[in-house]
C-alpha positions as CSV (number, residue, x, y, z in Angstrom):
1,X,-17.3,50.3,-12.7
2,X,-17.2,49.7,-16.4
3,X,-19.9,47.7,-18.2
4,X,-19.0,45.9,-21.3
5,X,-21.7,44.7,-23.7
6,X,-21.1,41.2,-25.0
7,X,-21.6,40.7,-28.7
8,X,-23.6,37.7,-29.7
9,X,-24.3,36.2,-33.1
10,X,-27.9,35.8,-34.0
11,X,-29.0,32.3,-34.9
12,X,-29.7,32.2,-38.6
13,X,-31.5,29.2,-39.9
14,X,-30.6,28.3,-43.4
15,X,-33.6,28.4,-45.8
16,X,-33.7,26.0,-48.7
17,X,-33.9,27.8,-52.1
18,X,-35.8,25.7,-54.6
19,X,-33.9,25.5,-57.9
20,X,-35.3,25.3,-61.4
21,X,-33.0,22.6,-62.7
22,X,-33.3,19.2,-64.3
23,X,-30.7,17.8,-61.8
24,X,-30.7,20.1,-58.7
25,X,-33.7,20.3,-56.5
26,X,-32.6,22.8,-53.8
27,X,-29.7,24.6,-52.2
28,X,-29.3,25.5,-48.6
29,X,-26.4,27.7,-47.3
30,X,-25.1,28.3,-43.8
31,X,-23.0,31.5,-43.9
32,X,-21.4,30.8,-40.5
33,X,-19.8,27.5,-41.5
34,X,-19.7,28.0,-45.3
35,X,-21.6,24.8,-45.8
36,X,-23.6,24.5,-49.0
37,X,-26.2,21.7,-49.0
38,X,-27.4,20.6,-52.4
39,X,-30.4,18.3,-52.8
40,X,-30.7,16.5,-56.1
41,X,-33.8,15.1,-57.8
42,X,-34.0,11.5,-56.8
43,X,-33.1,12.2,-53.1
44,X,-29.3,12.4,-52.9
45,X,-28.1,15.2,-50.7
46,X,-24.5,16.5,-50.5
47,X,-22.8,19.1,-48.2
48,X,-20.0,21.2,-49.8
49,X,-17.7,22.7,-47.2
50,X,-16.0,26.1,-47.0
51,X,-18.0,27.5,-49.9
52,X,-17.8,31.4,-50.0
53,X,-21.1,33.2,-49.9
54,X,-20.4,34.6,-53.4
55,X,-20.5,31.1,-54.8
56,X,-23.9,30.5,-53.2
57,X,-25.2,33.8,-54.5
58,X,-23.8,32.9,-57.9
59,X,-25.6,29.5,-57.9
60,X,-29.0,30.8,-56.9
61,X,-28.8,33.7,-59.3
62,X,-27.4,31.8,-62.3
63,X,-29.5,31.4,-65.4
64,X,-28.6,27.7,-65.4
65,X,-28.2,26.4,-61.8
66,X,-26.8,23.0,-63.1
67,X,-24.2,24.6,-65.3
68,X,-23.1,26.9,-62.5
69,X,-22.9,24.0,-60.1
70,X,-20.8,21.9,-62.5
71,X,-18.5,24.8,-63.5
72,X,-17.9,26.5,-60.1
73,X,-18.8,24.1,-57.2
74,X,-18.6,20.4,-58.1
75,X,-15.0,19.1,-57.7
76,X,-13.9,22.5,-56.3
77,X,-14.8,22.0,-52.7
78,X,-14.6,19.2,-50.2
79,X,-18.0,17.4,-49.9
80,X,-19.7,14.5,-48.3
81,X,-23.0,12.7,-49.1
82,X,-25.4,13.1,-46.2
83,X,-28.5,11.4,-47.7
């Protein structure tokens, strides 16, 4: 008899990272789907799809979150408004 252990993915809950920006309020990232959720001051929320983890890391570590967002994320990935 041979026993095979099944591999399971642990559930990882995205955690919103508050951003110090005049336009962006927070960023949330789901590494399994590559979905980056951006909340803007004023209440608008957008999901950007198939965003690599490196882009999320770049955004949260940038000296200017807004500038990074406009240069590397906005208009580079498919997105939809969710709120």
